[in-house]
N, C-alpha and C positions, 0 to 999 in steps of 0.2 A: 504494499500500500504506499509506503514512503517513497519507494523508487518511482511510483507513478505520479508523485506530488511535484508538479513542475516548478512551483514556487521554491520548494525546498531544494530540488536538484539544481536550479539556477543559482540559489544562494550558495549551495555546497560547491558548485564548480567555480563560482567567483571567488569563494573562500580558498579553494585550492590555489588559484593564481596568487591571491594575497599571501598564502603560506609559502609559495615559491619565493616571493619577495622577502618575507621575514626571515626564513631560514638561510637564504643566501646572504642576507645582511649580517646575520650573526656569525657567518663564517668568513666573509670577505672584507667586512669593515676591519676586524682585527689584523687580517693579513695585510691589508693595504697600509694600516697605521704602522705596523711593525716592519714590513719589507720595503714599502715605498717611501714612508716618511720617517723611519728610523726611531720610532717610539719605543721606549722601554716597556717591559712586561707590565710594570705598575701603571704606566700612563695609558696603555691600551685597556687595562682593566678599568681604570677611572672613566675613560671615554665610554666604554660599554656600560658601566654603571649609570652614566648620565642618560643613555638611551632608555634604560629601564625605569629610572626615577621619573623621567618626564612622562613615560607611559603610565606610571602609577598615578601621577597627578591628573593626567587627562582622562583616564578611564571613567571615574565617577562623574566627571563633568559631561562627557559624551553620552554616558548612559542616561543621565537626567534630562539632557537636551533631547535625546531621541524620544523620550516619553512625551515631550511637549510638542516637538515640531515634526516628528516622524523619523523612522529608522533610515529611509532612503536618503533624506537630506543630510544627516550626519555622516552616514557612510560615504556618500559621494564627495562631500566636502573633505573629509579626512583622507580618503584615498586620492583624490585630486591633489591635495597639498602634498601628500607623500611623493607623488610623481614630480611635482615641482621642486621639492627639496632634493630628491635624487639627481635631478638635472643640474640643480645648483651645485651639488657635491662634485659633479663632473668638472665644473669650471673652477671650483675652489680646491681641486686636488693638489696636495703638496703644501697647502697653507694652513695656518691655525683656524681659519674659518671653516675648513672641513670638519674639525672636531665640534665646532659650535653647531654645525648643521646636522651632525650625528645626533646630538641631544634634541634638536628641533624635530628631527625625523621620528624619534621615539614618541614624542608628544602626539603626532598624527597617526603613526602606524599602529601603535598599541592602544589607541583610544577606542578603536572599534570592536575589540574582542567581545566586550559585553553586549554591545549593540547587535552584533551578528547573531549571538546566542539568543537574545531576546526576540529578534526577528524570526529566527528559526522556530522558537516556541510559538510565536504569533501564527506561523504558517502550518502548524500541525495540531491534530487533536490533543486535548489535555492528557489523555491516557497514553499518549505515544511520545511525550516530551523526552523521556530518557533515551528511547530508541532513536529519535531524530537527532539529538545532540551526539549520540554515538556515531550515527552515520555521518554527520557533519565532521566530527573529529577524524573519522576514518578517511574521509575524502581529503581533508586537510593534510593528513599525514602523507598521502601520496604526493601532494604538491611539495611538501616539506622535504621529501626524499629526492624528488627530481631536480628541484631548483639548484641546490649546491652542485649537483653533478654537471648540469649544463653550464653553470657559471664557471666551474673549474675547467671544462673543455674550452670555453671562450677565453678565459684568462690565460691558459697555456698558449693558445694560438695567437691572441691579439693583445695581451697585456691585462693587468688587473682592472683597469678602468672599464674594460669592455663588459665586465660582470655588472657594473652599475647601470650600463645601458640596458642590459637584459632585465634587470630589476625594475627599471622605469617602465619597460614595455609590459611586464607581467602585471604591475599594479594598474596600468591603464586598461588591460584586458579585464582585470577584476572589476574595475569601475564600470565597464560596459555591461557586465552581467548584472551588477547592482542597478544599473539604469533601466534595464529591460525587465527585471523581475516584477511581477505583480505585487502590490501591497495587500496582504491578507486582511489587515485591519480595515482598509477602505472597502474591501469586498463585504466584510461583515456589516459595516455601517449601512451599505446599500441593500442589505438583505440577502447577500449571496451565501453567507454562512460557510461552514467548513464541509 
């Protein structure tokens, strides 16, 4: 039944592309900081901590806003800004601004985890919430596994910065899926129900 739920499957597919971006970042940002910019292990750890801390700050804000203005608006804004920040990182490569942008990236990239889960629950019957989240996480795991592999192939062939181009493309694709997915809450308000 869940596999035939088009809203859930579009959300999960978009989430898989988002997970490609996220898992690739967690691998290739430290590599870039250490290998291309010469950062020490401590400095790389501090930069990655800033990514997570900004996500920690953003998550409850995004969750609250999504309850008020809708899931799609928050997710599209956050993923759109993620793409913009990734592109900015390409231009800032090798400078201290790159590290600042890593923190900014965390604010937008990690803000939507709770929103995505809430939208998944909106799209599924109440008695299947656990199964729906399990399916979502399973499909996300596929994206998380594939992303770093593709980035590794690109980085070996074209250099580390090429991985960031790939990440920008995957988050844009994720945003396309968010744009086309129907809003289940709107359907219920109009009488469509589940």
